[in-house]
N, C-alpha and C positions, 0 to 999 in steps of 0.2 A: 251533072248534079248529080248530090246523090237523089237515095230510091226516102230520102223523107219530104221529098217533098210536097209527096199528097198528105202527108201529116200534117206540114207548115201552114198547108193553105188551107185548112179546119182551123187556126189561131183567128181564138173574135178579139180583133185591140180595142182598150179600155181606153176610148177618150173624158174621160171626169176626171182622172188623175195623170197628173206632169211626169212627164217619160224623160231620162236625163236623157238618151239620144235621140232624140225629137227635139227637145229643147239645145241641144246640139247645134240640131240642125239648122235649125232658126237660127241660131248664134252666124253661123257663115253665109246666110243666104238661103238655103233653100226650103224647096216646099212640102219637102215629107212631116209634117208637125199641124200643131192641131190647138187651138185661141187656149186652153188650161198652159198646155207650153207655152208659151208667149206671154203668156197672164207675170207666168212664175217668174222667167227670164227680162222683163219692161218693168218686172219690183226689185232685182235685181241690179240693171240698166240706170233706176230711177237714185240713184249712189255713184252709184261705178256705169258712166256711159258707154266708159274704153272696155267691158266687161264684150264687145263686139269684136273693135276692136286686136284684143286677148285672146280672143276666141280664135280668129283669121293669123295670129300670130303663133299661136301653138296645129295649128296647122302646117302653116309655111315650113313652121318646126319639123313635119311631119314626112314634106315628102320633101325638104334637103335630103331629111336622115334615108329615106327610101331608095333616092337616085346616087345617095354616096353609098348606100351597100351594095347596089346595084351593079354598078358604071364601075365604082374604085375596088371594093370588097370581094365582089364577083357572087353575091351572097341572091341566089336563087328559088331561094325557100322562106315567105314569110309569116309565122305567125301574132296575129291578129285580137291580141287578147282586151275585152271592153271598147269593141270596135268600132261601135255606133251603126247609123247610118250609110255603109259606100255609097252615096249620090256623089258626097262634095269630095273632086279629087282624089278620089279613092286611091286605097295602097297595087289594088293588081291595076289600075289605069295610068301610077308617071311601074310599077317596077316593067309591067309587062309592053308596053311604049320605048322600054330598052331591049327587053326580050321578052317577049310574048311566050319562051316557053317555062317562065316564073311562074310559078306557085304559092298560094294565097289561102292560107282560112279563116278566116271569120269568126271569133266568134263571141257570142254576149248571154248577158243573162235572161234578158229581155225578149221575148215569147213572140214580142211585135215586132222587132227590131228582126228577126227566123225570116222570119213571113215578110215584113219588105223585102230583106237583104236578097232572097230566094227570086220573089219577084226582077225583082233589079237588077240581078247577075243572071239571072234566068241563060239557057245558052251560051254562058261564057266555058271557055275550056280552062281547066288546072286554078280552079276556084270552086272552096269548099266550106258552105254555114255552118257553124257549128253553136249549140244554147249550153253555154257553160258560164263560171262564175270564175272568176278571180279565188273566190275564197276558197272552191277548191280545186285546187292545182291539179291531183291527181289523176280527175274525175276526167277534167279536161284531157288530161295524156294518155289516159288510155279508152278516148272514145272512136270506135271503130272508122268514123267519117276521116280526124283527123290522120291516122295513122296509113288509110288508103292516098295519101297525097302526101303527105310529108314523112320524108328519109332523114328520118334521124340519124346515121349514120354520115351526114351530111350535112352541114352548117345550116343554121335558120338563124333568122332576125325574129328574135325574138320582143313583138311594139305593145307596149305596156304605157299607152300615151293617156295621158287625162282620165284615169281609171282607177287610180289609188287612194287618191284622193279621198275616197264610198268609199273605204275599208277602211270599218274602228280597229283603233290598236289592236281589241280584244282580241280579233281574229289574224293579230300575225301578217301581215302586208307581209313583213321581211321573209319569214321562214314562208311562205306562196310562191315570193320568188324566186327565195335560196333552191325551191324542189324546179320550180321550174327549168331553172339554169343549168343547177343541176342534171336536169334530161340533157339536155343538150351536149354535141358533140363540139369536141377544140374547131375555134374558128368562127364559132358563132356571136352573134350578139347583141347587145341589149338595150333597147329603144325603150327611154324612158319622162315624162314628165310629171308635173304634179305640181295643183296648185296652191299656195302659199301664203296663208293669211297675218299671219303670227308677230306681226311687226306693226297690222296694220288694225287696233279693233276695235275704231266703228263700223268700217267695211269691214270683215269678220261679225260683228255681232249683229249687223243690218242681213247678211247672208244668211248665217246658221237660223234667222229666224223667218225668212221666206223659205225656207228651206223645208224646217223641224215644222212647222205650216202642214205642209204637204208631207210629214212622214219620210224623209229622205237626209238620211243621215252625211253631215261634210261634216270632212278631218283635216282642213286647213289650217289650221292652229302647227304642224308640222314647218319645223323649222329647218335652214337649209343641211346642218348640221344631218337630221334623222333623214330628211329624204337621201343623205348621198349614202350612205349604209344600205339601201337598194343596190347598190355599188357594188358593194366588198367582194372582196377576192377577184375581182376585173382589171382590166385595163383601158383606164375612161383613153375617151380620144380629146383630142385638143378642142377646144378650149375650153373643155373639163365640164359640169356640172353647170350651167349659166341661165341667163334667161334667155326663152324662147327669141326672141329676136334677134339676142348673142351671140347664137351657137351655129357659126357660119354663114355670119349670114355679109351679101353681098352688099349693103348696106355699109360705108367710112362708119357713120357714127346710127351704132341702129337707135332709134326708135322708144322712148319707154310709154307705152303705146293706150296703159289704165295704170290704176292705183292697185290692181290684183300684180301681183307676182308668181307667175307659172316655170320652173326649174326646166332645164333638160340635160341629156344628157346623150351620150352613145357608149357606150364599152362593149372590148372583145371580150373573149371567156379566152382564154391561153391552153 
C-alpha cells in the first residue's frame, strides 16, 4: 500500500448519513454498512423487492467482465472508478485468482470508502486506493499513486460500474468518460453499467424521492440510447449494451430479476 495509509487511518466515518458504497455493500449481503444505509435501501426495496437481486446481477456482470478481460483479452491492469467497498467478489480477487500479477487501482470519492478499503486490502500486493471523483477525471489520472501502479503504455480496463447515474447531466459524464478513455492506450477496454428507470415512472418517482430526502441525486432517467453514448468511438463486444443478466450469462434464459433496469456493456479501444 502507499504511504497515505496514515492519513486514511485518521478519517472519521459519518454514520448519520447514508453512504452509496455502504448501501451497495448491504445490497450484496456485506457487513460494512450501518442502519442509516440499510434504512434507505429497505425504503427502495419496499417498492421494488428485486433491488437486492439487481445489485447481485450487477456484481455478477462485473465478475464475468473482469474474468473475460483477464483470461481472454490478456488485461492485467484495472482502474475501478466508483469502486465502493472492495468486500464482495472484488476486482482484485477475481483478476489475481487468474494472474497474481494483475494490478488494480480502486477510486472512490467517499473518504470513508478509502478508510475501509485500505484496511481491507492492507498487505495485499499490486493494489492501490485513491480518493477521486469521476466528475474530475483529470485529477484521477494525475494522481501519483495511480501513476506508480498503472502503466499507461499498456492496455488498461477502465471500470465504471453503477457509478455514472450519480453524475448529473450538468456535470457532463459523457465528457468525463471520453477524457478517461482518451488517456488509455489502444487495446484497452471500458466496462460500464448504468441504472435506467426511464420507462418506469412510479419506481423512478419513489426512488428519486428516497434519495432526495438524503440529499443524494440519482440520474436514472437516462434512456438506453443516452447510455450507449458512453461507448461512442469504441467497439462494443457481443452482445452489446444489454441488461446485466444478459451479458454473457451462462443462463440460457436470463432472468428478469427486478423492475429496475441496469444496462451493461464492455467495449474495446482500437
